[in-house]
DRENLUMTOR-734228 format. One record per residue: x, y, z of N, C-alpha, C in turn; residue in three letters; residue number from 1. Coordinates in Angstrom, 1 decimal. Example, Ala and Ser with C-alpha at 12.3 -4.5 7.8 and 13.67 -1.06 7.14 Angstrom:
<sites>
SITE    n.xx    n.yy    n.zz   ca.xx   ca.yy   ca.zz    c.xx    c.yy    c.zz  vexdren  lumdren
SITE    13.2    -5.7     7.8    12.3    -4.5     7.8    13.2    -3.3     7.8      ala        1
SITE    12.8    -2.2     7.1    13.7    -1.1     7.1    12.9     0.0     7.9      ser        2
</sites>
This chain:
<sites>
SITE    n.xx    n.yy    n.zz   ca.xx   ca.yy   ca.zz    c.xx    c.yy    c.zz  vexdren  lumdren
SITE    25.4   -29.8     4.9    24.5   -29.7     6.0    25.5   -29.8     7.9      met        1
SITE    25.3   -29.2     8.9    26.2   -28.5     9.7    25.9   -30.8    10.4      ser        2
SITE    27.0   -30.6    11.5    26.9   -31.9    12.2    26.2   -31.8    13.4      lys        3
SITE    25.6   -30.5    13.3    25.0   -30.1    14.7    23.7   -29.9    14.1      tyr        4
SITE    23.0   -30.2    13.1    22.1   -30.1    12.6    20.7   -30.9    13.5      tyr        5
SITE    20.8   -31.2    13.7    20.2   -32.5    14.7    19.4   -32.1    15.4      phe        6
SITE    21.3   -32.0    16.4    20.8   -31.3    17.9    20.3   -29.6    18.1      his        7
SITE    20.3   -28.6    16.9    20.2   -27.6    16.7    18.2   -27.8    16.2      asn        8
SITE    18.2   -28.8    15.6    16.5   -28.5    15.5    15.9   -29.3    16.5      leu        9
SITE    17.0   -29.8    17.3    15.7   -30.9    18.9    15.3   -29.4    19.7      cys       10
SITE    16.8   -27.9    19.8    16.6   -27.3    20.6    15.6   -26.6    20.5      val       11
SITE    15.6   -26.0    18.9    14.4   -25.5    18.6    13.0   -25.7    18.4      ala       12
SITE    12.7   -27.0    18.5    11.6   -27.8    19.3    11.6   -27.7    20.5      phe       13
SITE    12.5   -27.7    21.3    12.0   -27.3    22.7    12.1   -26.3    23.0      asp       14
SITE    12.1   -25.2    22.4    12.2   -23.5    22.8    11.0   -23.4    22.7      gln       15
SITE    10.1   -24.1    21.4     9.3   -23.7    20.8     8.2   -24.4    21.9      leu       16
SITE     8.0   -26.0    21.8     7.3   -26.1    23.4     7.5   -25.1    24.4      ala       17
SITE     8.5   -24.5    25.0     8.4   -24.1    25.8     7.6   -22.3    25.4      asn       18
SITE     7.7   -21.9    24.3     7.3   -20.7    24.1     5.5   -21.0    24.0      thr       19
SITE     5.2   -22.0    23.4     3.6   -22.5    23.5     3.0   -22.9    25.3      leu       20
SITE     4.2   -22.8    26.0     3.6   -23.2    27.4     4.0   -21.8    28.0      leu       21
SITE     3.7   -20.3    27.7     4.2   -19.6    28.0     5.0   -19.1    28.5      ala       22
SITE     6.3   -19.3    28.3     8.2   -19.6    28.5     8.5   -18.8    27.7      gly       23
SITE     9.9   -18.0    27.5    10.7   -17.4    27.5    11.0   -17.8    25.6      tyr       24
SITE    10.6   -17.3    24.7    11.0   -18.6    23.6    12.8   -18.5    23.4      pro       25
SITE    13.2   -17.9    23.9    14.9   -18.5    23.8    15.5   -19.3    25.1      asp       26
SITE    14.3   -20.4    25.7    15.0   -21.0    26.7    14.4   -22.1    26.4      glu       27
SITE    14.9   -23.2    26.8    14.8   -24.6    27.1    13.9   -25.4    27.7      thr       28
SITE    13.1   -26.1    27.3    12.5   -26.6    29.0    12.8   -27.1    30.4      leu       29
SITE    14.2   -27.6    29.9    15.1   -27.9    31.1    15.3   -26.8    31.9      ser       30
SITE    16.1   -25.8    31.0    16.7   -24.4    32.1    15.0   -24.0    32.3      ser       31
SITE    14.2   -23.4    32.3    13.2   -23.5    33.0    12.3   -24.3    33.9      arg       32
SITE    12.8   -25.6    34.3    12.6   -25.9    34.8    13.0   -25.7    36.0      ser       33
SITE    14.4   -26.1    36.1    15.4   -25.6    36.9    15.2   -24.2    37.5      tyr       34
SITE    14.8   -23.1    36.6    14.9   -22.1    37.1    13.4   -21.7    38.0      arg       35
SITE    12.2   -22.6    37.6    11.1   -22.2    38.5    10.7   -23.5    39.3      cys       36
SITE    11.8   -24.6    39.3    11.4   -24.9    40.7    11.0   -25.4    41.7      lys       37
SITE    11.2   -23.8    42.5    10.2   -23.4    43.6     9.0   -24.1    43.3      asp       38
SITE     8.2   -23.8    42.1     6.6   -25.0    41.6     6.7   -26.3    41.5      lys       39
SITE     5.9   -27.0    42.4     5.4   -28.2    42.1     5.8   -28.9    40.8      leu       40
SITE     5.0   -28.4    40.0     4.6   -28.9    38.5     6.3   -28.8    37.8      arg       41
SITE     6.9   -27.6    38.2     8.2   -27.8    37.1     9.2   -28.5    38.5      trp       42
SITE     9.4   -28.8    39.5    10.5   -29.7    40.0    10.0   -31.0    39.2      arg       43
SITE     8.8   -31.3    39.4     8.4   -32.6    38.5     9.0   -32.6    37.4      ile       44
SITE     8.9   -32.0    36.4     9.1   -31.8    35.1    10.8   -31.8    35.3      ala       45
SITE    11.2   -31.2    36.3    12.5   -30.8    36.2    13.4   -32.5    36.5      met       46
SITE    12.5   -33.5    37.2    13.1   -34.6    37.6    12.8   -35.6    36.2      his       47
SITE    12.1   -35.3    36.2    11.7   -36.3    34.6    12.5   -36.3    33.8      val       48
SITE    12.9   -35.0    33.0    13.8   -34.1    32.6    15.1   -34.8    32.7      ile       49
SITE    15.6   -35.0    33.9    17.0   -35.5    34.5    17.1   -36.5    34.1      asn       50
SITE    15.4   -37.5    34.6    15.7   -38.6    34.6    16.4   -39.3    32.9      gly       51
SITE    15.4   -38.8    31.9    15.5   -39.1    30.6    16.6   -38.6    29.7      leu       52
SITE    17.5   -38.0    30.4    18.7   -37.8    30.1    20.0   -38.4    31.2      phe       53
SITE    19.3   -39.1    31.9    20.5   -39.9    32.9    21.7   -39.0    33.4      cys       54
SITE    20.9   -38.0    34.3    21.8   -36.6    34.0    21.2   -35.9    35.5      asp       55
SITE    21.7   -36.1    37.0    21.2   -35.5    37.8    21.2   -33.9    37.9      lys       56
SITE    21.7   -33.4    36.5    22.1   -32.0    36.9    22.3   -31.8    35.7      asn       57
SITE    21.3   -32.3    34.4    21.0   -31.9    33.4    20.6   -30.8    33.3      his       58
SITE    19.3   -30.0    33.9    18.7   -28.9    34.3    19.0   -27.7    34.9      cys       59
SITE    20.0   -28.0    35.6    20.9   -26.9    36.7    21.7   -26.5    35.2      ser       60
SITE    22.5   -27.5    34.5    23.4   -27.4    33.4    23.1   -26.7    32.5      lys       61
SITE    21.9   -27.0    32.6    21.0   -26.3    30.7    20.9   -25.3    31.1      ala       62
SITE    20.1   -24.1    32.2    20.1   -22.9    32.7    21.5   -22.2    33.3      phe       63
SITE    22.6   -22.9    33.6    23.6   -22.5    33.5    24.0   -21.9    32.6      arg       64
SITE    24.0   -22.2    31.4    24.2   -22.4    29.9    23.3   -21.1    29.2      leu       65
SITE    22.2   -21.1    30.0    21.7   -19.7    29.0    21.3   -18.6    29.6      glu       66
SITE    22.0   -19.2    31.0    22.5   -17.3    31.9    23.8   -16.9    31.4      val       67
SITE    24.3   -17.8    31.0    25.9   -17.3    30.7    26.4   -16.9    29.4      asp       68
SITE    25.4   -17.2    28.4    25.4   -16.9    27.1    25.8   -15.2    27.3      leu       69
SITE    26.7   -15.1    26.4    27.1   -13.8    26.1    25.9   -12.7    25.6      pro       70
SITE    26.0   -11.5    25.6    24.8   -10.6    24.8    24.7   -10.3    23.7      glu       71
SITE    26.1   -10.8    22.9    25.9   -10.6    21.3    25.3   -12.1    20.9      glu       72
SITE    24.7   -13.2    21.5    24.1   -14.2    21.4    23.0   -14.6    21.9      tyr       73
SITE    22.4   -13.4    21.6    21.0   -12.6    22.6    20.5   -13.0    23.6      gly       74
SITE    21.4   -12.9    24.5    20.9   -13.6    26.0    20.4   -12.3    26.7      asn       75
SITE    19.0   -12.6    27.0    17.8   -11.6    27.4    17.9   -11.9    28.9      ser       76
SITE    18.4   -12.5    30.0    18.6   -12.5    31.4    18.4   -11.4    31.8      trp       77
SITE    17.7   -11.1    32.8    17.6   -10.0    33.9    19.2   -10.7    34.8      asp       78
SITE    19.6    -9.6    35.4    20.4    -9.8    36.1    20.2   -10.5    37.6      ser       79
SITE    19.1   -10.3    38.2    18.6   -11.4    39.1    18.6   -12.8    39.2      lys       80
SITE    19.0   -13.3    37.9    19.1   -14.7    37.9    20.4   -15.2    37.5      tyr       81
SITE    21.2   -14.2    37.7    22.7   -14.8    37.8    23.2   -14.7    39.2      lys       82
</sites>
């Protein structure tokens, strides 16, 4: 079993939750919260998530990781998000 198994499983559940909330299937709630921070509900979610991770930049880091993935890893972001 991979040493990253638990982390990968958590990311998979996170992406499933985001998909169930009508988000991109390959995006985490952290990344979406940062991307949609102009809407009050996602701004609140961003502050909650950042607080849970004890990192005021967690969501912005998650978004940056999503955007910076190379195409061969399934990065489907439009250039407008870069």
